[in-house]
N, C-alpha and C positions, 0 to 999 in steps of 0.2 A: 577307882572302881566305878564311881558314878559317871564319870566322863566316858568310860567304856560302855556302860549300859546305855548312856544317851546316844552314843555313836551307833550302837547296834539298833536302837529303836529308830533312828533316822534312816539307816540303811533299810530297815524292815518296811518302814512307811514308803520309801522310795520304791522298793520292789512291788509292794501292793499297788501303788499308783501306776507304775509301768505296766504291770499285768492287767490292771482294770482298764487302762487306756487301750492296750492291745486287744483285749477281749471286746471292747466297745467298737473299735474300728472294724474288727473281724465281723462282728454281729451286723454292723451297718452294711458292710459289703455283701453279706449273705442276703440281708433283707432287701437290698437294692437289686441284687441279682434275681431274686425270687419275684420281686415286683415287676421287674422288666420282663421276666419270663411269662408271668401271668397276663401282663399287658399285651405282649406279643401274641400269646395264645388267643386271648380275647379278640384281638384284631383279626387274626387268621380265621377264627370262627365267623366273625361278622363278614369278612370278605368272601368266605365260602358260601355263606347263606345268600349273600347278595348276588353272587355268580349263579347260584342255583335258581333264585327267584327271576333273575334277568332272562335265564334260559327258558324257564317254563313260560314266562310272558311271551317271549319271542315264538316259541312253538305254537302257542294258541293264537297269537296276534296276526301273524302272516297270512295263514289260511282264512282267518275271520275277515281281514281286509280285502283279500281277493274276492271272497263271497259277497261282500257288501258292494264292491265295485260292480259286481255282476248283476245284483238284484235290488240293491238299496233297501234292504229290510232291517236286519238287526245290526246295531252299531257295534263295531269291534270292542269298544270299551265294555259294553254289557257282556259280551261273550267272554272276555278275558276275566272280568270281575267275578262272574258266576263260576268259572272254572277254578279260580283261586279259592273262593269261599267254599264251594261245594266239595272240592277235592283236597283242600288244605295244601295248596301248592303242588298238587300232583302226588302227594304222599298217601292218599287213601287207598285201601285195598280195592275199592270199586274202580279206581282209575288204573291201578297196576294190573289188575286181573281182567278188566273188561273194557279198558280204554273209554271209560265213561266219567269224564271230569265234571258233569253237570248234574249228577244225581237223578237222571231221568228214569222214571219207573216204567215197568212194562217189558216188552221184548222187542227186539230188532231183528227182522228177518228170521223169526223163530228162535232167536238166541236171548237167553236171560241168565241172571245169576241172582242168588238171594243173599241178602245181608240184613242185619239189624239196622234200624234207622230211628233217629229221634223225631218225634212229631209233637206239635203243641196243639192239644185238643181241649177246648173249653178253658183255655188259660193254663192248662196243666201239661208239662212235659212228660211224654211217655215213650217208651221204647217198643217198636213193633218190628216184625220181620216182613220184608217186602221183596218183590221180584224187581230187578233193574235191568235195563237194556244193556246187552253185551255187544260191543262194537268190534269190527275187525281192525279198526284203526282210529286214530284221533281225528283224522280228516272226515271219516264217516260219521263220527259223533258230532262234529262241528256242523256238518251239512244237515244231519237229522235234527239237531237242536235248532237251527235256523228255521227249518220247516215247521217244527212244533210250535215255536214262539210266535211265528207269523199267523199260524192258524188259530191258536187259542189264547195266547197270553199278552200280546202287545197290540196296540191300537194304531190305526192309520194316522191319527192326529198327534201321535208321539213325536212325529217328525224327526228332527235332529237333535233331540234333547235326551241325553242319557238319564237325566234325573226323572223325566216324565216316563221314560221307558221302564226304569226301575220301579217306579210307583205302580205302573200298569201290571207288572209281573206280580207284585204282591196283591193288588187288588183283584187280579183275575185268578188268584189261587196257585201260582207256581210253587209257593212254599207256605207252610203253616206258621213260620217264624214271624211274629208281628213287627219285628225290626229288620225284616229282610231287605227292604228298599234302602233303608238307612245304611245298612252294612255295605251294600253294593256301592252306594254313592261315596261312602268313606274310602272304600278301597280304590275306586276310580280316582278320587282326589289325591290320595296318599301316593299312589304310583304313577300319577300323571298319565292315566290310560286314555284320557280324551285326545292325546296327541295321535292315536291310531285312528280315531274317528276323522280327524282332519286329513290325515294321509288318505284314507279311503274316499272321503268326500271330494278331495282335490285330485284324486287319481294319480298320486305320486308314489305308489307302491313300486319297488323294484323287484 
């Protein structure tokens, strides 16, 4: 009798072990599959974001290069960096509805659109409603931006330095953000936007 009980116990233990091993293997396969899916999904999101960013940079950089080749005024790296910062990579309502990636206030040929905007006044960040220029196209916005910066916000002695040009924008009141110049410089460095300055200066734009 004891031998039978012992044999039954051994069989029971073996069954438990086999079931446990099978469950462990299955769980690992599911976890591995899920991990692979999450990894692939994350990679796809990163790739999509990079494509969108590259596309936006290209849309702004090419006309900015041509304009610099024509008048040698505003460096393309500054144009692209401001567009990225002010429009959040072209995702702002102001850009989508008014072709205004630079956050330029006022009106353009009598056209404007009103939006809430954040300003830093006496060290405090507040929200105000303001009129912004509404452009018929991105090219019109870039041309107007070039003229505005040349007349009011950058200096002749800025030369070929995007760092100095960014500092002039802040010093001359383009934005109320006390870190504005620093943010532009960081964007230019992170996305290697100075390469477009070299292209424009050397006249290698195709």
